[in-house]
C-alpha positions as a Markdown table, in Angstrom:
| # | Residue | x | y | z |
|---|---|---|---|---|
| 1 | Met | -25.3 | 41.8 | 107.3 |
| 2 | Arg | -22.5 | 39.4 | 106.2 |
| 3 | Lys | -24.1 | 36.6 | 108.2 |
| 4 | Leu | -27.4 | 37.1 | 106.4 |
| 5 | Val | -25.8 | 37.0 | 103.0 |
| 6 | Leu | -23.9 | 33.8 | 104.0 |
| 7 | Leu | -27.1 | 32.2 | 105.2 |
| 8 | Phe | -28.9 | 33.2 | 102.1 |
| 9 | Leu | -26.2 | 31.7 | 99.9 |
| 10 | Leu | -26.2 | 28.4 | 101.9 |
| 11 | Phe | -30.0 | 28.3 | 101.5 |
| 12 | Leu | -29.8 | 28.7 | 97.7 |
| 13 | Ala | -27.1 | 26.0 | 97.6 |
| 14 | Ser | -29.2 | 23.6 | 99.6 |
| 15 | Cys | -32.2 | 24.3 | 97.4 |
| 16 | Gly | -30.2 | 23.7 | 94.2 |
| 17 | Lys | -28.5 | 20.5 | 95.3 |
| 18 | Val | -29.9 | 17.3 | 93.7 |
| 19 | Thr | -30.0 | 14.5 | 96.2 |
| 20 | Glu | -28.9 | 10.9 | 95.3 |
| 21 | Gly | -32.5 | 9.8 | 95.3 |
| 22 | Lys | -33.5 | 12.6 | 92.9 |
| 23 | Arg | -30.6 | 11.8 | 90.6 |
| 24 | Ala | -31.8 | 8.2 | 90.4 |
| 25 | Glu | -35.3 | 9.4 | 89.7 |
| 26 | Leu | -34.2 | 11.7 | 87.0 |
| 27 | Ala | -32.0 | 9.0 | 85.4 |
| 28 | Arg | -34.8 | 6.5 | 85.3 |
| 29 | Glu | -37.5 | 9.0 | 84.1 |
| 30 | Asn | -35.4 | 10.4 | 81.3 |
| 31 | Tyr | -34.2 | 7.0 | 80.2 |
| 32 | Leu | -37.7 | 5.6 | 80.0 |
| 33 | Gln | -39.0 | 8.7 | 78.2 |
| 34 | Gly | -36.0 | 8.8 | 75.9 |
| 35 | Met | -36.3 | 5.1 | 74.9 |
| 36 | Ser | -40.1 | 5.5 | 74.4 |
| 37 | Ala | -39.5 | 8.5 | 72.1 |
| 38 | Tyr | -36.8 | 6.4 | 70.2 |
| 39 | Ala | -39.3 | 3.6 | 69.8 |
| 40 | Arg | -41.9 | 6.1 | 68.3 |
| 41 | Lys | -39.2 | 7.4 | 66.0 |
| 42 | Asp | -39.3 | 10.8 | 67.7 |
| 43 | Tyr | -35.5 | 11.1 | 67.4 |
| 44 | Gly | -35.4 | 14.7 | 68.6 |
| 45 | Gly | -37.2 | 13.8 | 71.8 |
| 46 | Ala | -35.0 | 10.7 | 72.2 |
| 47 | Ile | -31.9 | 12.8 | 71.9 |
| 48 | Asn | -33.1 | 15.3 | 74.5 |
| 49 | Arg | -34.2 | 12.8 | 77.1 |
| 50 | Leu | -31.3 | 10.3 | 76.7 |
| 51 | Thr | -28.7 | 13.0 | 76.9 |
| 52 | Glu | -30.3 | 14.1 | 80.2 |
| 53 | Ala | -30.4 | 10.5 | 81.4 |
| 54 | Leu | -26.7 | 10.0 | 80.7 |
| 55 | Lys | -25.9 | 12.9 | 83.0 |
| 56 | Tyr | -26.8 | 10.6 | 85.8 |
| 57 | Val | -25.1 | 7.6 | 84.3 |
| 58 | Glu | -24.1 | 6.1 | 87.7 |
| 59 | Asn | -27.8 | 5.5 | 88.3 |
| 60 | Leu | -28.3 | 3.5 | 85.1 |
| 61 | Ser | -27.5 | -0.2 | 84.6 |
| 62 | Pro | -24.8 | -1.3 | 82.1 |
| 63 | Glu | -27.5 | -2.6 | 79.8 |
| 64 | Glu | -29.4 | 0.7 | 80.0 |
| 65 | Ile | -26.2 | 2.7 | 79.3 |
| 66 | Lys | -25.5 | 0.6 | 76.3 |
| 67 | Ser | -29.1 | 1.0 | 75.0 |
| 68 | Ala | -29.1 | 4.7 | 75.5 |
| 69 | Lys | -25.8 | 5.2 | 73.7 |
| 70 | Tyr | -27.0 | 3.1 | 70.7 |
| 71 | Ala | -30.3 | 4.9 | 70.5 |
| 72 | Leu | -28.5 | 8.3 | 70.7 |
| 73 | Gly | -26.1 | 7.4 | 67.9 |
| 74 | Glu | -28.9 | 6.1 | 65.7 |
| 75 | Ser | -31.2 | 9.1 | 66.5 |
| 76 | Tyr | -28.5 | 11.6 | 65.4 |
| 77 | Tyr | -27.9 | 9.4 | 62.3 |
| 78 | Met | -31.7 | 9.3 | 61.4 |
| 79 | Arg | -31.9 | 13.1 | 61.9 |
| 80 | Arg | -28.9 | 13.4 | 59.4 |
| 81 | Asp | -26.9 | 15.1 | 62.1 |
| 82 | Tyr | -23.9 | 13.1 | 61.0 |
| 83 | Val | -21.2 | 14.9 | 63.0 |
| 84 | Asn | -22.9 | 14.1 | 66.3 |
| 85 | Ala | -23.8 | 10.6 | 65.0 |
| 86 | Ile | -20.1 | 9.9 | 64.5 |
| 87 | Val | -19.3 | 11.0 | 68.0 |
| 88 | Tyr | -21.9 | 8.6 | 69.6 |
| 89 | Leu | -21.5 | 5.8 | 67.2 |
| 90 | Glu | -17.7 | 5.7 | 67.5 |
| 91 | Asp | -18.1 | 5.8 | 71.2 |
| 92 | Phe | -20.5 | 2.8 | 71.1 |
| 93 | Leu | -18.0 | 0.8 | 69.0 |
| 94 | Phe | -15.2 | 1.6 | 71.4 |
| 95 | Tyr | -17.1 | 0.2 | 74.4 |
| 96 | Tyr | -19.2 | -2.5 | 72.6 |
| 97 | Pro | -17.2 | -3.7 | 69.6 |
| 98 | Glu | -18.5 | -7.3 | 69.9 |
| 99 | Ser | -22.2 | -6.4 | 70.5 |
| 100 | Ser | -25.0 | -7.6 | 68.2 |
| 101 | Glu | -25.6 | -4.0 | 67.2 |
| 102 | Ala | -22.0 | -3.4 | 66.1 |
| 103 | Glu | -22.5 | -4.4 | 62.5 |
| 104 | Arg | -25.2 | -1.8 | 61.9 |
| 105 | Val | -23.3 | 0.8 | 63.9 |
| 106 | Tyr | -20.2 | 0.2 | 61.7 |
| 107 | Phe | -22.3 | 0.8 | 58.6 |
| 108 | Met | -23.8 | 4.0 | 60.1 |
| 109 | Val | -20.3 | 5.2 | 60.9 |
| 110 | Val | -19.0 | 4.6 | 57.4 |
| 111 | Glu | -22.0 | 6.4 | 55.8 |
| 112 | Ser | -21.8 | 9.3 | 58.3 |
| 113 | Tyr | -18.1 | 9.9 | 57.5 |
| 114 | Met | -19.1 | 10.0 | 53.8 |
| 115 | Lys | -21.9 | 12.4 | 54.5 |
| 116 | Val | -19.7 | 14.9 | 56.4 |
| 117 | Ala | -16.8 | 14.6 | 53.9 |
| 118 | Pro | -16.6 | 17.9 | 51.9 |
| 119 | Asp | -16.6 | 18.3 | 48.2 |
| 120 | Ala | -13.6 | 17.4 | 46.2 |
| 121 | Tyr | -12.1 | 20.9 | 46.3 |
| 122 | Arg | -11.4 | 20.6 | 50.1 |
| 123 | Asp | -9.4 | 18.4 | 52.5 |
| 124 | Gln | -10.5 | 14.8 | 52.3 |
| 125 | Ser | -9.6 | 13.5 | 55.7 |
| 126 | Tyr | -13.1 | 12.4 | 56.4 |
| 127 | Thr | -13.2 | 10.6 | 53.1 |
| 128 | Phe | -10.0 | 8.7 | 53.9 |
| 129 | Arg | -11.5 | 7.9 | 57.3 |
| 130 | Ala | -14.7 | 6.5 | 55.6 |
| 131 | Ile | -12.6 | 4.2 | 53.5 |
| 132 | Asp | -10.6 | 3.0 | 56.5 |
| 133 | Arg | -13.8 | 2.2 | 58.4 |
| 134 | Ala | -15.4 | 0.7 | 55.3 |
| 135 | Arg | -12.5 | -1.7 | 54.8 |
| 136 | Glu | -12.6 | -2.7 | 58.5 |
| 137 | Phe | -16.3 | -3.4 | 58.1 |
| 138 | Leu | -15.8 | -5.7 | 55.2 |
| 139 | Asn | -13.1 | -7.6 | 57.1 |
| 140 | Arg | -15.3 | -8.0 | 60.1 |
| 141 | Tyr | -18.5 | -8.7 | 58.3 |
| 142 | Pro | -17.7 | -10.2 | 54.9 |
| 143 | Asn | -21.2 | -11.7 | 54.5 |
| 144 | Ser | -23.1 | -8.7 | 55.8 |
| 145 | Ser | -26.4 | -7.5 | 54.1 |
| 146 | Tyr | -24.7 | -4.1 | 54.0 |
| 147 | Arg | -21.8 | -5.3 | 52.0 |
| 148 | Asp | -22.9 | -4.1 | 48.6 |
| 149 | Lys | -23.7 | -0.7 | 50.0 |
| 150 | Val | -20.4 | -0.4 | 51.7 |
| 151 | Val | -18.6 | -1.4 | 48.5 |
| 152 | Glu | -20.5 | 1.4 | 46.7 |
| 153 | Leu | -19.5 | 3.9 | 49.4 |
| 154 | Ile | -15.8 | 2.9 | 49.0 |
| 155 | Glu | -16.0 | 3.4 | 45.2 |
| 156 | Glu | -17.7 | 6.8 | 45.8 |
| 157 | Ala | -15.0 | 7.8 | 48.3 |
| 158 | Glu | -12.2 | 6.8 | 45.9 |
| 159 | Arg | -13.8 | 8.7 | 43.1 |
| 160 | Lys | -14.0 | 11.8 | 45.3 |
| 161 | Ile | -10.3 | 11.4 | 46.4 |
| 162 | Ala | -9.3 | 11.0 | 42.8 |
| 163 | Arg | -11.2 | 14.1 | 41.8 |
| 164 | His | -9.5 | 16.0 | 44.7 |
| 165 | Glu | -6.0 | 14.8 | 43.6 |
| 166 | Tyr | -6.8 | 15.8 | 40.0 |
| 167 | Leu | -7.9 | 19.3 | 41.1 |
| 168 | Val | -4.8 | 19.8 | 43.2 |
| 169 | Ala | -2.6 | 18.6 | 40.3 |
| 170 | Arg | -4.3 | 21.0 | 37.9 |
| 171 | Phe | -3.8 | 23.8 | 40.5 |
| 172 | Tyr | -0.1 | 23.2 | 40.6 |
| 173 | Glu | 0.0 | 22.8 | 36.8 |
| 174 | Asp | -1.8 | 26.1 | 36.2 |
| 175 | Leu | 0.6 | 27.9 | 38.6 |
| 176 | Gly | 3.6 | 26.5 | 36.8 |
| 177 | Tyr | 4.7 | 24.2 | 39.6 |
| 178 | His | 5.3 | 21.4 | 37.1 |
| 179 | Tyr | 7.3 | 19.1 | 39.4 |
| 180 | Ser | 4.7 | 19.1 | 42.1 |
| 181 | Ala | 2.0 | 18.6 | 39.4 |
| 182 | Ser | 3.9 | 15.6 | 38.0 |
| 183 | Leu | 4.0 | 14.0 | 41.5 |
| 184 | Arg | 0.2 | 14.4 | 41.9 |
| 185 | Tyr | -0.5 | 13.0 | 38.4 |
| 186 | Arg | 1.8 | 10.1 | 39.0 |
| 187 | Tyr | -0.1 | 9.4 | 42.3 |
| 188 | Leu | -3.4 | 9.4 | 40.4 |
| 189 | Leu | -2.1 | 7.0 | 37.7 |
| 190 | Thr | -0.7 | 4.7 | 40.3 |
| 191 | Asn | -3.6 | 4.7 | 42.8 |
| 192 | His | -6.7 | 5.8 | 41.0 |
| 193 | Ala | -6.3 | 4.8 | 37.4 |
| 194 | Gly | -9.8 | 3.5 | 37.2 |
| 195 | Gln | -11.4 | 6.7 | 38.5 |
| 196 | Val | -9.8 | 9.1 | 36.0 |
| 197 | Ser | -9.3 | 9.5 | 32.2 |
| 198 | Glu | -6.0 | 7.8 | 31.7 |
| 199 | Thr | -5.4 | 9.3 | 28.3 |
| 200 | Glu | -5.8 | 12.9 | 29.8 |
| 201 | Val | -4.0 | 12.3 | 33.1 |
| 202 | Leu | -1.1 | 10.5 | 31.5 |
| 203 | Tyr | -0.8 | 13.4 | 29.0 |
| 204 | Arg | -0.8 | 15.9 | 31.9 |
| 205 | Tyr | 1.8 | 13.9 | 33.8 |
| 206 | Leu | 4.2 | 13.7 | 30.8 |
| 207 | Lys | 3.6 | 17.4 | 30.0 |
| 208 | Ser | 4.5 | 18.3 | 33.6 |
| 209 | Leu | 7.6 | 16.2 | 33.4 |
| 210 | Leu | 8.7 | 17.9 | 30.2 |
| 211 | Leu | 8.1 | 21.4 | 31.6 |
| 212 | Val | 10.0 | 20.9 | 34.8 |
| 213 | Arg | 12.9 | 22.5 | 32.9 |
| 214 | Glu | 11.0 | 25.8 | 32.7 |
| 215 | Gln | 10.3 | 25.7 | 36.5 |
| 216 | Ala | 14.0 | 24.9 | 37.1 |
| 217 | Lys | 15.0 | 28.0 | 35.0 |
| 218 | Arg | 12.7 | 30.2 | 37.2 |
| 219 | Gln | 14.1 | 28.6 | 40.3 |
| 220 | Glu | 17.7 | 29.2 | 39.1 |
| 221 | Ala | 17.0 | 32.8 | 38.3 |
| 222 | Lys | 15.6 | 33.3 | 41.8 |
| 223 | Tyr | 18.6 | 31.7 | 43.5 |
| 224 | Arg | 21.0 | 33.6 | 41.3 |
| 225 | Gln | 19.5 | 36.8 | 42.6 |
| 226 | Trp | 19.8 | 35.7 | 46.2 |
| 227 | Ile | 23.4 | 34.7 | 45.5 |
| 228 | Glu | 24.2 | 38.1 | 44.2 |
| 229 | Ser | 22.6 | 39.7 | 47.2 |
| 230 | Ala | 24.5 | 37.4 | 49.5 |
| 231 | Lys | 27.8 | 38.3 | 47.8 |
| 232 | Lys | 27.2 | 42.0 | 48.4 |
| 233 | Glu | 26.6 | 41.1 | 52.1 |
| 234 | Leu | 29.8 | 39.1 | 52.1 |
| 235 | Ala | 31.8 | 42.1 | 50.8 |
| 236 | Lys | 30.4 | 44.2 | 53.8 |
| 237 | Ala | 30.9 | 41.4 | 56.4 |
| 238 | Val | 33.4 | 42.3 | 59.1 |
| 239 | Ser | 33.7 | 39.2 | 61.3 |
| 240 | Glu | 34.7 | 35.7 | 60.3 |
| 241 | Glu | 31.4 | 34.4 | 61.7 |
| 242 | Glu | 29.4 | 36.7 | 59.5 |
| 243 | Lys | 31.4 | 35.7 | 56.4 |
| 244 | Arg | 30.9 | 32.0 | 57.2 |
| 245 | Ala | 27.2 | 32.5 | 57.6 |
| 246 | Val | 26.9 | 34.2 | 54.2 |
| 247 | Gln | 29.1 | 31.7 | 52.5 |
| 248 | Lys | 26.9 | 28.8 | 53.8 |
| 249 | Arg | 23.9 | 30.6 | 52.5 |
| 250 | Val | 25.6 | 30.9 | 49.0 |
| 251 | Glu | 26.5 | 27.2 | 49.1 |
| 252 | Phe | 22.9 | 26.3 | 49.9 |
| 253 | Phe | 21.5 | 28.4 | 47.1 |
| 254 | Gln | 24.0 | 26.8 | 44.7 |
| 255 | Lys | 23.0 | 23.3 | 45.8 |
| 256 | Glu | 19.4 | 24.2 | 45.2 |
| 257 | Ile | 20.3 | 25.3 | 41.7 |
| 258 | Asp | 22.1 | 22.0 | 41.1 |
| 259 | Arg | 19.2 | 20.0 | 42.5 |
| 260 | Trp | 16.6 | 21.7 | 40.3 |
| 261 | Asn | 18.8 | 21.2 | 37.2 |
| 262 | Arg | 19.1 | 17.6 | 38.1 |
| 263 | Leu | 15.4 | 17.2 | 38.6 |
| 264 | Ala | 14.8 | 19.0 | 35.3 |
| 265 | Glu | 17.0 | 16.6 | 33.3 |
| 266 | Glu | 15.7 | 13.5 | 35.0 |
| 267 | Ser | 12.1 | 14.6 | 34.5 |
| 268 | Tyr | 12.7 | 15.5 | 30.9 |
| 269 | Arg | 14.2 | 12.1 | 30.1 |
| 270 | Glu | 11.3 | 10.4 | 31.9 |
| 271 | Gly | 8.9 | 12.5 | 29.9 |
| 272 | Leu | 10.5 | 11.5 | 26.6 |
| 273 | Lys | 10.5 | 7.9 | 27.6 |
| 274 | Gly | 6.8 | 8.1 | 28.6 |
| 275 | Met | 5.9 | 9.7 | 25.2 |
| 276 | Lys | 7.1 | 6.6 | 23.4 |
| 277 | Thr | 4.8 | 4.4 | 25.5 |
| 278 | Tyr | 1.9 | 6.9 | 25.1 |
| 279 | Arg | 2.2 | 6.7 | 21.3 |
| 280 | Glu | 2.3 | 2.9 | 21.4 |
| 281 | Val | -0.9 | 2.7 | 23.5 |
| 282 | Tyr | -3.0 | 5.7 | 22.3 |
| 283 | Gly | -1.4 | 6.6 | 18.9 |
| 284 | Glu | -0.7 | 10.1 | 17.7 |
| 285 | Asn | -3.8 | 11.6 | 19.1 |
| 286 | Ala | -4.3 | 15.3 | 20.0 |
| 287 | Tyr | -2.7 | 14.9 | 23.3 |
| 288 | Tyr | 0.4 | 13.3 | 21.8 |
| 289 | Lys | 0.7 | 16.1 | 19.3 |
| 290 | Glu | 0.7 | 18.6 | 22.1 |
| 291 | Leu | 3.4 | 16.7 | 23.9 |
| 292 | Thr | 5.7 | 16.9 | 20.9 |
| 293 | Lys | 5.6 | 20.7 | 21.2 |
| 294 | Tyr | 6.7 | 20.5 | 24.8 |
| 295 | Ala | 9.4 | 18.0 | 24.0 |
| 296 | Arg | 11.2 | 20.4 | 21.6 |
């Protein structure tokens, strides 16, 4: 019985095995049908056939492999499947960076990254990647017919990043994390001044600086509570090791209080200094009048 089972399994294995000749036939057949579908703009058919052809890549010539990879990348791009398009297009650029198709592939990569980038409320890693690739494109192909479109994509990407940074800053501001908000607003003013309302963002930056004192008070109150708890532990500590551990904790909390008080004073002075500049540039508008309230 065991011999019969073994013979049956060997029979199935031999039936399922694809010979070298068959692999070559499948590679050729799928490649030709895939490229034919691609030429007819049947991009779904091209994807199916060329994916199959590349399973037998050793039976394709270097030129056929190159053509298949390009057609696959563009087919996904044309079907607006930008995630898969990026995979195949980036692969093409890795292996064929100097090919005649590279210019268009670069453009498709940039646009694909922009298409998969989420809205401004979420992580912008893809948007940053789009900008990096776009700048590489302009360096490599300064006179490209795609140049104007790529410049537009960079501007669109930078607006999205600016919007993202603004939303993050507002989030910190609304939660009362004024120091973190000030850092975000400063980043916006330094790197994306052209994509935001400078009068509003500068107002929010100065406001956040002036209010760091409030955040510092909350932080101090929290650390004071922890210091009191630590002192109670210290009174109960038996070994010298326990006492040293608690004392180090108390020292750390005190250093944090000092750090926040220093940040508060530095931020407040910077805010007052910035108010003078704001008034000189924008006058005593509604934003400036609000700042005077926070400066008291």
